PDB file as gemmi writes it, atoms N, CA and C in Angstrom:
CRYST1    1.000    1.000    1.000  90.00  90.00  90.00 P 1                      
ATOM      1  N   THR A   1      13.141 -33.880  62.885  1.00  0.00           N  
ATOM      2  CA  THR A   1      13.481 -35.020  61.429  1.00  0.00           C  
ATOM      3  C   THR A   1      12.536 -34.690  60.674  1.00  0.00           C  
ATOM      4  N   LYS A   2      13.174 -35.232  59.174  1.00  0.00           N  
ATOM      5  CA  LYS A   2      11.871 -35.293  58.521  1.00  0.00           C  
ATOM      6  C   LYS A   2      11.804 -36.825  58.503  1.00  0.00           C  
ATOM      7  N   GLU A   3      10.357 -37.136  58.255  1.00  0.00           N  
ATOM      8  CA  GLU A   3       9.419 -38.295  58.124  1.00  0.00           C  
ATOM      9  C   GLU A   3       9.630 -38.306  56.383  1.00  0.00           C  
ATOM     10  N   LYS A   4      10.049 -39.489  56.458  1.00  0.00           N  
ATOM     11  CA  LYS A   4       9.609 -39.703  54.410  1.00  0.00           C  
ATOM     12  C   LYS A   4       8.139 -40.537  55.374  1.00  0.00           C  
ATOM     13  N   ILE A   5       7.953 -40.207  53.416  1.00  0.00           N  
ATOM     14  CA  ILE A   5       6.450 -40.165  53.916  1.00  0.00           C  
ATOM     15  C   ILE A   5       6.466 -40.595  52.018  1.00  0.00           C  
ATOM     16  N   ARG A   6       5.548 -42.351  52.242  1.00  0.00           N  
ATOM     17  CA  ARG A   6       5.468 -42.713  50.986  1.00  0.00           C  
ATOM     18  C   ARG A   6       3.778 -42.961  50.429  1.00  0.00           C  
ATOM     19  N   ILE A   7       3.415 -42.783  49.553  1.00  0.00           N  
ATOM     20  CA  ILE A   7       2.523 -42.786  49.085  1.00  0.00           C  
ATOM     21  C   ILE A   7       1.823 -43.936  47.971  1.00  0.00           C  
ATOM     22  N   ILE A   8       0.823 -44.670  48.206  1.00  0.00           N  
ATOM     23  CA  ILE A   8       0.782 -45.889  47.407  1.00  0.00           C  
ATOM     24  C   ILE A   8      -0.465 -46.251  46.734  1.00  0.00           C  
ATOM     25  N   VAL A   9      -1.084 -45.626  45.426  1.00  0.00           N  
ATOM     26  CA  VAL A   9      -2.644 -45.696  45.533  1.00  0.00           C  
ATOM     27  C   VAL A   9      -2.674 -46.988  44.698  1.00  0.00           C  
ATOM     28  N   ILE A  10      -3.593 -47.723  44.246  1.00  0.00           N  
ATOM     29  CA  ILE A  10      -3.908 -49.291  44.337  1.00  0.00           C  
ATOM     30  C   ILE A  10      -5.267 -48.636  44.151  1.00  0.00           C  
ATOM     31  N   PHE A  11      -5.685 -49.845  43.440  1.00  0.00           N  
ATOM     32  CA  PHE A  11      -7.042 -49.834  42.310  1.00  0.00           C  
ATOM     33  C   PHE A  11      -6.643 -50.246  41.388  1.00  0.00           C  
ATOM     34  N   GLU A  12      -8.225 -50.600  41.025  1.00  0.00           N  
ATOM     35  CA  GLU A  12      -8.034 -51.241  39.844  1.00  0.00           C  
ATOM     36  C   GLU A  12      -8.515 -50.719  37.805  1.00  0.00           C  
ATOM     37  N   GLN A  13      -8.293 -50.702  37.221  1.00  0.00           N  
ATOM     38  CA  GLN A  13      -7.610 -49.980  36.184  1.00  0.00           C  
ATOM     39  C   GLN A  13      -9.119 -50.240  35.642  1.00  0.00           C  
ATOM     40  N   GLU A  14      -9.825 -49.135  35.095  1.00  0.00           N  
ATOM     41  CA  GLU A  14     -11.383 -49.601  34.314  1.00  0.00           C  
ATOM     42  C   GLU A  14     -11.200 -49.222  32.645  1.00  0.00           C  
ATOM     43  N   LYS A  15     -11.401 -49.817  32.702  1.00  0.00           N  
ATOM     44  CA  LYS A  15     -11.106 -49.290  30.359  1.00  0.00           C  
ATOM     45  C   LYS A  15     -11.677 -47.615  30.405  1.00  0.00           C  
ATOM     46  N   ALA A  16     -11.095 -47.285  29.786  1.00  0.00           N  
ATOM     47  CA  ALA A  16     -10.747 -45.991  29.128  1.00  0.00           C  
ATOM     48  C   ALA A  16     -12.200 -45.876  28.715  1.00  0.00           C  
ATOM     49  N   THR A  17     -13.233 -45.003  28.475  1.00  0.00           N  
ATOM     50  CA  THR A  17     -14.277 -44.613  27.805  1.00  0.00           C  
ATOM     51  C   THR A  17     -13.944 -43.809  26.277  1.00  0.00           C  
ATOM     52  N   GLU A  18     -12.657 -43.482  25.887  1.00  0.00           N  
ATOM     53  CA  GLU A  18     -12.181 -42.881  24.695  1.00  0.00           C  
ATOM     54  C   GLU A  18     -11.015 -42.932  24.933  1.00  0.00           C  
ATOM     55  N   GLU A  19     -10.486 -43.007  23.462  1.00  0.00           N  
ATOM     56  CA  GLU A  19      -8.939 -43.332  23.390  1.00  0.00           C  
ATOM     57  C   GLU A  19      -8.289 -41.739  24.010  1.00  0.00           C  
ATOM     58  N   VAL A  20      -7.007 -42.217  24.707  1.00  0.00           N  
ATOM     59  CA  VAL A  20      -6.012 -41.303  25.788  1.00  0.00           C  
ATOM     60  C   VAL A  20      -4.575 -40.920  24.821  1.00  0.00           C  
ATOM     61  N   ASP A  21      -4.240 -40.454  24.837  1.00  0.00           N  
ATOM     62  CA  ASP A  21      -2.731 -40.287  24.088  1.00  0.00           C  
ATOM     63  C   ASP A  21      -2.442 -40.634  25.168  1.00  0.00           C  
ATOM     64  N   PRO A  22      -0.743 -40.982  25.018  1.00  0.00           N  
ATOM     65  CA  PRO A  22       0.343 -41.172  26.121  1.00  0.00           C  
ATOM     66  C   PRO A  22       0.998 -39.467  26.438  1.00  0.00           C  
ATOM     67  N   SER A  23       0.607 -39.498  27.191  1.00  0.00           N  
ATOM     68  CA  SER A  23       1.482 -38.305  28.133  1.00  0.00           C  
ATOM     69  C   SER A  23       2.892 -37.732  28.502  1.00  0.00           C  
ATOM     70  N   ASN A  24       3.067 -36.927  28.224  1.00  0.00           N  
ATOM     71  CA  ASN A  24       5.020 -36.833  28.562  1.00  0.00           C  
ATOM     72  C   ASN A  24       5.051 -35.592  29.318  1.00  0.00           C  
ATOM     73  N   VAL A  25       5.910 -35.592  30.183  1.00  0.00           N  
ATOM     74  CA  VAL A  25       5.884 -34.214  31.617  1.00  0.00           C  
ATOM     75  C   VAL A  25       5.895 -32.762  29.829  1.00  0.00           C  
ATOM     76  N   PRO A  26       6.408 -31.586  30.896  1.00  0.00           N  
ATOM     77  CA  PRO A  26       5.974 -30.720  30.070  1.00  0.00           C  
ATOM     78  C   PRO A  26       7.162 -30.127  29.787  1.00  0.00           C  
ATOM     79  N   PHE A  27       8.158 -30.292  30.760  1.00  0.00           N  
ATOM     80  CA  PHE A  27      10.055 -29.786  30.696  1.00  0.00           C  
ATOM     81  C   PHE A  27      10.295 -30.928  30.381  1.00  0.00           C  
ATOM     82  N   CYS A  28      11.651 -30.212  29.963  1.00  0.00           N  
ATOM     83  CA  CYS A  28      12.864 -31.040  30.274  1.00  0.00           C  
ATOM     84  C   CYS A  28      13.421 -31.567  31.049  1.00  0.00           C  
ATOM     85  N   PHE A  29      14.040 -32.911  30.777  1.00  0.00           N  
ATOM     86  CA  PHE A  29      14.205 -34.221  32.064  1.00  0.00           C  
ATOM     87  C   PHE A  29      15.293 -33.771  31.850  1.00  0.00           C  
ATOM     88  N   GLN A  30      16.566 -33.094  31.682  1.00  0.00           N  
ATOM     89  CA  GLN A  30      17.969 -32.029  31.479  1.00  0.00           C  
ATOM     90  C   GLN A  30      17.898 -30.509  32.096  1.00  0.00           C  
ATOM     91  N   CYS A  31      17.208 -30.603  31.231  1.00  0.00           N  
ATOM     92  CA  CYS A  31      17.273 -28.558  32.002  1.00  0.00           C  
ATOM     93  C   CYS A  31      16.457 -27.738  32.538  1.00  0.00           C  
ATOM     94  N   THR A  32      15.584 -29.341  33.118  1.00  0.00           N  
ATOM     95  CA  THR A  32      13.601 -28.077  33.570  1.00  0.00           C  
ATOM     96  C   THR A  32      13.403 -27.209  32.892  1.00  0.00           C  
ATOM     97  N   PHE A  33      13.213 -26.851  31.634  1.00  0.00           N  
ATOM     98  CA  PHE A  33      12.926 -26.236  31.405  1.00  0.00           C  
ATOM     99  C   PHE A  33      11.752 -26.828  30.071  1.00  0.00           C  
ATOM    100  N   GLY A  34      10.869 -25.651  30.072  1.00  0.00           N  
ATOM    101  CA  GLY A  34       9.731 -26.161  28.655  1.00  0.00           C  
ATOM    102  C   GLY A  34      10.224 -25.420  27.455  1.00  0.00           C  
ATOM    103  N   GLY A  35       9.380 -25.997  26.746  1.00  0.00           N  
ATOM    104  CA  GLY A  35       9.627 -25.417  25.373  1.00  0.00           C  
ATOM    105  C   GLY A  35       9.701 -26.492  24.322  1.00  0.00           C  
ATOM    106  N   ASP A  36      10.070 -26.249  22.939  1.00  0.00           N  
ATOM    107  CA  ASP A  36       9.623 -27.207  21.987  1.00  0.00           C  
ATOM    108  C   ASP A  36      10.682 -28.513  22.597  1.00  0.00           C  
ATOM    109  N   LEU A  37       9.872 -29.816  22.843  1.00  0.00           N  
ATOM    110  CA  LEU A  37      10.148 -30.448  23.131  1.00  0.00           C  
ATOM    111  C   LEU A  37       9.938 -31.744  22.402  1.00  0.00           C  
ATOM    112  N   ILE A  38      11.245 -33.033  22.921  1.00  0.00           N  
ATOM    113  CA  ILE A  38      10.869 -34.444  21.567  1.00  0.00           C  
ATOM    114  C   ILE A  38      10.189 -35.323  22.831  1.00  0.00           C  
ATOM    115  N   CYS A  39       9.478 -35.819  22.817  1.00  0.00           N  
ATOM    116  CA  CYS A  39       8.730 -36.542  23.637  1.00  0.00           C  
ATOM    117  C   CYS A  39       9.496 -38.204  24.448  1.00  0.00           C  
ATOM    118  N   CYS A  40       9.522 -38.631  25.093  1.00  0.00           N  
ATOM    119  CA  CYS A  40       9.742 -40.345  24.559  1.00  0.00           C  
ATOM    120  C   CYS A  40       8.959 -40.989  24.097  1.00  0.00           C  
ATOM    121  N   GLU A  41       8.672 -42.465  23.676  1.00  0.00           N  
ATOM    122  CA  GLU A  41       7.738 -42.943  23.478  1.00  0.00           C  
ATOM    123  C   GLU A  41       7.754 -44.081  24.479  1.00  0.00           C  
ATOM    124  N   GLY A  42       8.571 -44.338  25.322  1.00  0.00           N  
ATOM    125  CA  GLY A  42       8.607 -45.395  25.970  1.00  0.00           C  
ATOM    126  C   GLY A  42       8.962 -45.256  27.528  1.00  0.00           C  
ATOM    127  N   CYS A  43       8.965 -44.026  27.714  1.00  0.00           N  
ATOM    128  CA  CYS A  43       8.905 -43.428  29.229  1.00  0.00           C  
ATOM    129  C   CYS A  43       8.451 -41.945  28.991  1.00  0.00           C  
ATOM    130  N   PRO A  44       7.625 -41.319  30.309  1.00  0.00           N  
ATOM    131  CA  PRO A  44       7.506 -39.690  30.227  1.00  0.00           C  
ATOM    132  C   PRO A  44       7.874 -39.038  29.986  1.00  0.00           C  
ATOM    133  N   ALA A  45       9.850 -39.255  30.032  1.00  0.00           N  
ATOM    134  CA  ALA A  45      10.396 -38.599  29.577  1.00  0.00           C  
ATOM    135  C   ALA A  45      11.044 -37.278  27.778  1.00  0.00           C  
ATOM    136  N   SER A  46      10.749 -36.365  28.987  1.00  0.00           N  
ATOM    137  CA  SER A  46      10.219 -35.284  27.325  1.00  0.00           C  
ATOM    138  C   SER A  46      12.140 -34.150  27.915  1.00  0.00           C  
ATOM    139  N   PHE A  47      12.330 -34.099  26.572  1.00  0.00           N  
ATOM    140  CA  PHE A  47      14.188 -33.753  25.917  1.00  0.00           C  
ATOM    141  C   PHE A  47      13.692 -32.146  24.678  1.00  0.00           C  
ATOM    142  N   HIS A  48      14.461 -31.634  24.968  1.00  0.00           N  
ATOM    143  CA  HIS A  48      14.977 -29.960  24.263  1.00  0.00           C  
ATOM    144  C   HIS A  48      16.008 -31.114  23.072  1.00  0.00           C  
ATOM    145  N   ASN A  49      15.284 -31.181  22.064  1.00  0.00           N  
ATOM    146  CA  ASN A  49      16.404 -32.589  20.937  1.00  0.00           C  
ATOM    147  C   ASN A  49      18.258 -31.300  21.181  1.00  0.00           C  
ATOM    148  N   GLU A  50      18.639 -31.025  21.725  1.00  0.00           N  
ATOM    149  CA  GLU A  50      19.537 -30.499  22.437  1.00  0.00           C  
ATOM    150  C   GLU A  50      20.297 -30.261  22.958  1.00  0.00           C  
ATOM    151  N   CYS A  51      19.441 -31.461  24.208  1.00  0.00           N  
ATOM    152  CA  CYS A  51      20.137 -31.265  25.227  1.00  0.00           C  
ATOM    153  C   CYS A  51      19.675 -32.893  25.942  1.00  0.00           C  
ATOM    154  N   VAL A  52      19.854 -33.432  24.564  1.00  0.00           N  
ATOM    155  CA  VAL A  52      20.082 -35.304  24.040  1.00  0.00           C  
ATOM    156  C   VAL A  52      21.239 -35.481  23.876  1.00  0.00           C  
ATOM    157  N   PRO A  53      22.425 -36.161  23.871  1.00  0.00           N  
ATOM    158  CA  PRO A  53      24.216 -36.363  23.680  1.00  0.00           C  
ATOM    159  C   PRO A  53      23.647 -36.587  21.066  1.00  0.00           C  
ATOM    160  N   GLU A  54      24.424 -35.519  20.868  1.00  0.00           N  
ATOM    161  CA  GLU A  54      24.503 -35.997  19.524  1.00  0.00           C  
ATOM    162  C   GLU A  54      23.905 -36.946  18.953  1.00  0.00           C  
ATOM    163  N   GLU A  55      24.117 -38.484  19.639  1.00  0.00           N  
ATOM    164  CA  GLU A  55      23.912 -39.822  19.356  1.00  0.00           C  
ATOM    165  C   GLU A  55      22.838 -39.805  19.180  1.00  0.00           C  
ATOM    166  N   ASN A  56      21.992 -39.331  20.184  1.00  0.00           N  
ATOM    167  CA  ASN A  56      20.594 -40.117  20.821  1.00  0.00           C  
ATOM    168  C   ASN A  56      19.496 -38.589  20.262  1.00  0.00           C  
ATOM    169  N   GLN A  57      20.061 -37.435  19.426  1.00  0.00           N  
ATOM    170  CA  GLN A  57      19.288 -36.030  18.744  1.00  0.00           C  
ATOM    171  C   GLN A  57      17.886 -37.702  17.741  1.00  0.00           C  
ATOM    172  N   ILE A  58      16.703 -36.816  18.060  1.00  0.00           N  
ATOM    173  CA  ILE A  58      16.312 -37.117  17.015  1.00  0.00           C  
ATOM    174  C   ILE A  58      16.188 -36.732  15.757  1.00  0.00           C  
ATOM    175  N   LYS A  59      16.251 -37.454  14.662  1.00  0.00           N  
ATOM    176  CA  LYS A  59      16.440 -37.684  12.984  1.00  0.00           C  
ATOM    177  C   LYS A  59      15.307 -36.578  12.544  1.00  0.00           C  
ATOM    178  N   GLU A  60      15.534 -35.417  11.519  1.00  0.00           N  
ATOM    179  CA  GLU A  60      14.510 -34.648  10.327  1.00  0.00           C  
ATOM    180  C   GLU A  60      13.442 -35.815   9.723  1.00  0.00           C  
ATOM    181  N   GLY A  61      12.554 -36.832  10.203  1.00  0.00           N  
ATOM    182  CA  GLY A  61      12.104 -37.334   9.077  1.00  0.00           C  
ATOM    183  C   GLY A  61      11.552 -38.236  10.468  1.00  0.00           C  
ATOM    184  N   GLU A  62      12.060 -38.627  11.400  1.00  0.00           N  
ATOM    185  CA  GLU A  62      11.546 -39.605  12.681  1.00  0.00           C  
ATOM    186  C   GLU A  62      10.611 -38.892  13.143  1.00  0.00           C  
ATOM    187  N   VAL A  63       9.597 -40.136  13.341  1.00  0.00           N  
ATOM    188  CA  VAL A  63       8.233 -39.999  13.600  1.00  0.00           C  
ATOM    189  C   VAL A  63       8.495 -40.956  15.299  1.00  0.00           C  
ATOM    190  N   SER A  64       9.359 -41.118  15.926  1.00  0.00           N  
ATOM    191  CA  SER A  64       9.021 -41.760  16.747  1.00  0.00           C  
ATOM    192  C   SER A  64      10.496 -42.107  17.157  1.00  0.00           C  
ATOM    193  N   TRP A  65      10.817 -41.450  18.738  1.00  0.00           N  
ATOM    194  CA  TRP A  65      12.363 -41.444  19.452  1.00  0.00           C  
ATOM    195  C   TRP A  65      11.656 -41.762  20.780  1.00  0.00           C  
ATOM    196  N   LEU A  66      12.459 -42.708  21.150  1.00  0.00           N  
ATOM    197  CA  LEU A  66      13.405 -42.913  22.277  1.00  0.00           C  
ATOM    198  C   LEU A  66      14.036 -42.091  23.087  1.00  0.00           C  
ATOM    199  N   CYS A  67      14.143 -41.912  24.781  1.00  0.00           N  
ATOM    200  CA  CYS A  67      15.528 -41.809  25.419  1.00  0.00           C  
ATOM    201  C   CYS A  67      16.211 -42.239  24.978  1.00  0.00           C  
ATOM    202  N   PRO A  68      17.488 -42.406  26.079  1.00  0.00           N  
ATOM    203  CA  PRO A  68      18.870 -42.596  26.306  1.00  0.00           C  
ATOM    204  C   PRO A  68      18.371 -43.503  27.342  1.00  0.00           C  
ATOM    205  N   ASP A  69      17.814 -43.646  28.819  1.00  0.00           N  
ATOM    206  CA  ASP A  69      17.879 -44.594  29.124  1.00  0.00           C  
ATOM    207  C   ASP A  69      16.806 -45.338  28.560  1.00  0.00           C  
ATOM    208  N   CYS A  70      15.825 -44.938  27.726  1.00  0.00           N  
ATOM    209  CA  CYS A  70      14.285 -46.860  27.145  1.00  0.00           C  
ATOM    210  C   CYS A  70      15.861 -47.045  26.431  1.00  0.00           C  
ATOM    211  N   ILE A  71      16.763 -46.175  25.232  1.00  0.00           N  
ATOM    212  CA  ILE A  71      16.955 -46.737  24.785  1.00  0.00           C  
ATOM    213  C   ILE A  71      18.870 -48.083  25.419  1.00  0.00           C  
ATOM    214  N   VAL A  72      18.767 -47.640  25.972  1.00  0.00           N  
ATOM    215  CA  VAL A  72      19.751 -48.227  26.583  1.00  0.00           C  
ATOM    216  C   VAL A  72      19.140 -50.538  27.694  1.00  0.00           C  
ATOM    217  N   GLY A  73      17.988 -49.242  27.871  1.00  0.00           N  
ATOM    218  CA  GLY A  73      17.119 -50.724  28.379  1.00  0.00           C  
ATOM    219  C   GLY A  73      16.841 -50.316  30.017  1.00  0.00           C  
ATOM    220  N   LYS A  74      17.893 -49.029  30.486  1.00  0.00           N  
ATOM    221  CA  LYS A  74      17.191 -49.046  32.040  1.00  0.00           C  
ATOM    222  C   LYS A  74      16.084 -49.553  32.546  1.00  0.00           C  
ATOM    223  N   LYS A  75      16.559 -50.393  33.625  1.00  0.00           N  
ATOM    224  CA  LYS A  75      15.847 -50.349  34.871  1.00  0.00           C  
ATOM    225  C   LYS A  75      15.316 -50.435  35.226  1.00  0.00           C  
ATOM    226  N   PRO A  76      14.435 -49.248  36.173  1.00  0.00           N  
ATOM    227  CA  PRO A  76      14.149 -49.276  37.981  1.00  0.00           C  
ATOM    228  C   PRO A  76      15.336 -50.342  39.449  1.00  0.00           C  
ATOM    229  N   PHE A  77      15.649 -49.652  39.911  1.00  0.00           N  
ATOM    230  CA  PHE A  77      15.943 -51.169  41.048  1.00  0.00           C  
ATOM    231  C   PHE A  77      15.177 -50.810  42.186  1.00  0.00           C  
ATOM    232  N   ILE A  78      15.234 -51.224  43.406  1.00  0.00           N  
ATOM    233  CA  ILE A  78      13.833 -51.146  44.572  1.00  0.00           C  
ATOM    234  C   ILE A  78      14.768 -50.534  45.893  1.00  0.00           C  
ATOM    235  N   GLY A  79      13.535 -48.702  45.522  1.00  0.00           N  
ATOM    236  CA  GLY A  79      14.989 -48.061  45.536  1.00  0.00           C  
ATOM    237  C   GLY A  79      14.131 -46.442  45.221  1.00  0.00           C  
ATOM    238  N   ASP A  80      14.236 -46.980  44.328  1.00  0.00           N  
ATOM    239  CA  ASP A  80      13.924 -45.862  42.478  1.00  0.00           C  
ATOM    240  C   ASP A  80      12.859 -45.053  42.872  1.00  0.00           C  
ATOM    241  N   ILE A  81      13.308 -43.904  42.669  1.00  0.00           N  
ATOM    242  CA  ILE A  81      11.990 -43.234  42.392  1.00  0.00           C  
ATOM    243  C   ILE A  81      11.939 -42.519  41.158  1.00  0.00           C  
ATOM    244  N   VAL A  82      10.167 -43.394  40.491  1.00  0.00           N  
ATOM    245  CA  VAL A  82      10.311 -44.037  38.541  1.00  0.00           C  
ATOM    246  C   VAL A  82       8.846 -42.901  38.662  1.00  0.00           C  
ATOM    247  N   TRP A  83       8.023 -42.519  37.473  1.00  0.00           N  
ATOM    248  CA  TRP A  83       7.275 -42.316  37.695  1.00  0.00           C  
ATOM    249  C   TRP A  83       6.013 -43.628  36.400  1.00  0.00           C  
ATOM    250  N   VAL A  84       4.845 -43.388  36.859  1.00  0.00           N  
ATOM    251  CA  VAL A  84       4.342 -44.024  36.909  1.00  0.00           C  
ATOM    252  C   VAL A  84       3.127 -43.487  36.128  1.00  0.00           C  
ATOM    253  N   LYS A  85       2.059 -44.440  34.945  1.00  0.00           N  
ATOM    254  CA  LYS A  85       0.674 -44.187  34.665  1.00  0.00           C  
ATOM    255  C   LYS A  85      -0.394 -45.051  35.431  1.00  0.00           C  
ATOM    256  N   PHE A  86      -1.294 -44.529  35.943  1.00  0.00           N  
ATOM    257  CA  PHE A  86      -2.290 -45.165  35.378  1.00  0.00           C  
ATOM    258  C   PHE A  86      -4.065 -44.723  34.554  1.00  0.00           C  
ATOM    259  N   GLY A  87      -4.002 -45.692  34.315  1.00  0.00           N  
ATOM    260  CA  GLY A  87      -5.018 -45.326  33.108  1.00  0.00           C  
ATOM    261  C   GLY A  87      -4.298 -44.116  32.418  1.00  0.00           C  
ATOM    262  N   ALA A  88      -6.274 -42.904  32.068  1.00  0.00           N  
ATOM    263  CA  ALA A  88      -6.252 -41.964  32.155  1.00  0.00           C  
ATOM    264  C   ALA A  88      -5.779 -39.832  32.755  1.00  0.00           C  
ATOM    265  N   TYR A  89      -4.931 -41.284  34.196  1.00  0.00           N  
ATOM    266  CA  TYR A  89      -4.604 -40.578  34.979  1.00  0.00           C  
ATOM    267  C   TYR A  89      -3.267 -39.548  34.975  1.00  0.00           C  
ATOM    268  N   ARG A  90      -2.219 -39.085  34.450  1.00  0.00           N  
ATOM    269  CA  ARG A  90      -1.728 -38.111  34.312  1.00  0.00           C  
ATOM    270  C   ARG A  90      -0.281 -39.211  35.123  1.00  0.00           C  
ATOM    271  N   TRP A  91       0.402 -38.800  34.837  1.00  0.00           N  
ATOM    272  CA  TRP A  91       1.683 -39.530  35.811  1.00  0.00           C  
ATOM    273  C   TRP A  91       2.881 -38.761  36.870  1.00  0.00           C  
ATOM    274  N   TRP A  92       3.005 -40.135  37.560  1.00  0.00           N  
ATOM    275  CA  TRP A  92       2.571 -39.980  39.241  1.00  0.00           C  
ATOM    276  C   TRP A  92       4.181 -40.122  39.704  1.00  0.00           C  
ATOM    277  N   PRO A  93       4.299 -39.819  40.663  1.00  0.00           N  
ATOM    278  CA  PRO A  93       6.377 -39.955  40.433  1.00  0.00           C  
ATOM    279  C   PRO A  93       5.795 -41.378  42.078  1.00  0.00           C  
ATOM    280  N   CYS A  94       6.976 -42.626  41.826  1.00  0.00           N  
ATOM    281  CA  CYS A  94       6.476 -43.693  42.879  1.00  0.00           C  
ATOM    282  C   CYS A  94       7.569 -44.412  43.003  1.00  0.00           C  
ATOM    283  N   GLN A  95       8.548 -45.077  44.652  1.00  0.00           N  
ATOM    284  CA  GLN A  95       9.143 -45.169  44.282  1.00  0.00           C  
ATOM    285  C   GLN A  95       8.836 -46.899  44.254  1.00  0.00           C  
ATOM    286  N   ILE A  96       9.765 -47.819  43.885  1.00  0.00           N  
ATOM    287  CA  ILE A  96       9.846 -49.034  43.680  1.00  0.00           C  
ATOM    288  C   ILE A  96      10.182 -49.959  45.179  1.00  0.00           C  
ATOM    289  N   LEU A  97       9.161 -50.523  45.977  1.00  0.00           N  
ATOM    290  CA  LEU A  97       9.103 -51.235  46.666  1.00  0.00           C  
ATOM    291  C   LEU A  97       9.705 -52.547  46.681  1.00  0.00           C  
ATOM    292  N   ASP A  98      10.828 -53.347  47.544  1.00  0.00           N  
ATOM    293  CA  ASP A  98      10.855 -54.383  48.004  1.00  0.00           C  
ATOM    294  C   ASP A  98       9.699 -55.744  48.376  1.00  0.00           C  
ATOM    295  N   GLU A  99       9.125 -56.687  47.438  1.00  0.00           N  
ATOM    296  CA  GLU A  99       8.301 -57.410  47.827  1.00  0.00           C  
ATOM    297  C   GLU A  99       8.180 -57.064  49.596  1.00  0.00           C  
ATOM    298  N   LEU A 100       8.441 -57.141  50.911  1.00  0.00           N  
ATOM    299  CA  LEU A 100       8.652 -57.587  51.788  1.00  0.00           C  
ATOM    300  C   LEU A 100       8.202 -55.549  52.828  1.00  0.00           C  
ATOM    301  N   ASP A 101       8.852 -54.568  52.032  1.00  0.00           N  
ATOM    302  CA  ASP A 101       7.943 -53.343  52.083  1.00  0.00           C  
ATOM    303  C   ASP A 101       6.685 -53.450  52.233  1.00  0.00           C  
ATOM    304  N   LEU A 102       5.750 -54.171  51.070  1.00  0.00           N  
ATOM    305  CA  LEU A 102       4.383 -53.965  50.279  1.00  0.00           C  
ATOM    306  C   LEU A 102       3.997 -53.890  51.818  1.00  0.00           C  
ATOM    307  N   PRO A 103       2.509 -52.937  51.147  1.00  0.00           N  
ATOM    308  CA  PRO A 103       1.388 -53.314  52.769  1.00  0.00           C  
ATOM    309  C   PRO A 103       0.467 -54.609  52.756  1.00  0.00           C  
ATOM    310  N   ASP A 104      -0.173 -55.202  53.463  1.00  0.00           N  
ATOM    311  CA  ASP A 104      -0.113 -55.907  53.645  1.00  0.00           C  
ATOM    312  C   ASP A 104      -2.318 -55.608  52.715  1.00  0.00           C  
ATOM    313  N   ASN A 105      -2.601 -54.724  52.334  1.00  0.00           N  
ATOM    314  CA  ASN A 105      -3.533 -54.680  51.628  1.00  0.00           C  
ATOM    315  C   ASN A 105      -2.932 -54.599  50.426  1.00  0.00           C  
ATOM    316  N   ILE A 106      -2.132 -54.682  49.992  1.00  0.00           N  
ATOM    317  CA  ILE A 106      -1.806 -54.802  48.628  1.00  0.00           C  
ATOM    318  C   ILE A 106      -1.951 -56.507  48.390  1.00  0.00           C  
ATOM    319  N   PHE A 107      -1.472 -57.519  49.126  1.00  0.00           N  
ATOM    320  CA  PHE A 107      -1.990 -58.675  48.810  1.00  0.00           C  
ATOM    321  C   PHE A 107      -3.400 -59.143  49.232  1.00  0.00           C  
ATOM    322  N   SER A 108      -4.162 -58.214  49.356  1.00  0.00           N  
ATOM    323  CA  SER A 108      -5.120 -58.897  49.263  1.00  0.00           C  
ATOM    324  C   SER A 108      -6.082 -58.259  47.395  1.00  0.00           C  
ATOM    325  N   LYS A 109      -5.555 -58.369  47.174  1.00  0.00           N  
ATOM    326  CA  LYS A 109      -5.844 -57.187  45.731  1.00  0.00           C  
ATOM    327  C   LYS A 109      -5.569 -58.507  45.071  1.00  0.00           C  
ATOM    328  N   PRO A 110      -7.453 -58.669  43.653  1.00  0.00           N  
ATOM    329  CA  PRO A 110      -6.852 -59.568  43.127  1.00  0.00           C  
ATOM    330  C   PRO A 110      -5.343 -58.414  42.243  1.00  0.00           C  
ATOM    331  N   HIS A 111      -4.845 -59.606  41.312  1.00  0.00           N  
ATOM    332  CA  HIS A 111      -3.992 -59.493  40.263  1.00  0.00           C  
ATOM    333  C   HIS A 111      -4.907 -60.216  39.481  1.00  0.00           C  
ATOM    334  N   LYS A 112      -3.794 -59.181  38.299  1.00  0.00           N  
ATOM    335  CA  LYS A 112      -4.378 -60.283  36.927  1.00  0.00           C  
ATOM    336  C   LYS A 112      -2.969 -61.015  36.177  1.00  0.00           C  
TER     337      LYS A 112                                                      
END                                                                             
């Protein structure tokens, strides 16, 4: 039988001592290959320009680009797997949990 493994990383975020550029994944979310990628400014997604619908392709002269999901404001639902970035650390896959499924130690942590 397969067991479901859930990893939750909780820590207080420290201020970075140096400026960190946002990180995007080094492969295309559509075809999974690397190469000449355009990076979303709103999430860790990267795409080949030809892998996104024509209406969403980056135009000549544009310096900022949002992926189709960020353009339509797609928000995650409970149970979805999403990419999360903590400070200067790289992106990690995480599962959106219902408040009732959170471990007890989460509630004892200070929240800002």
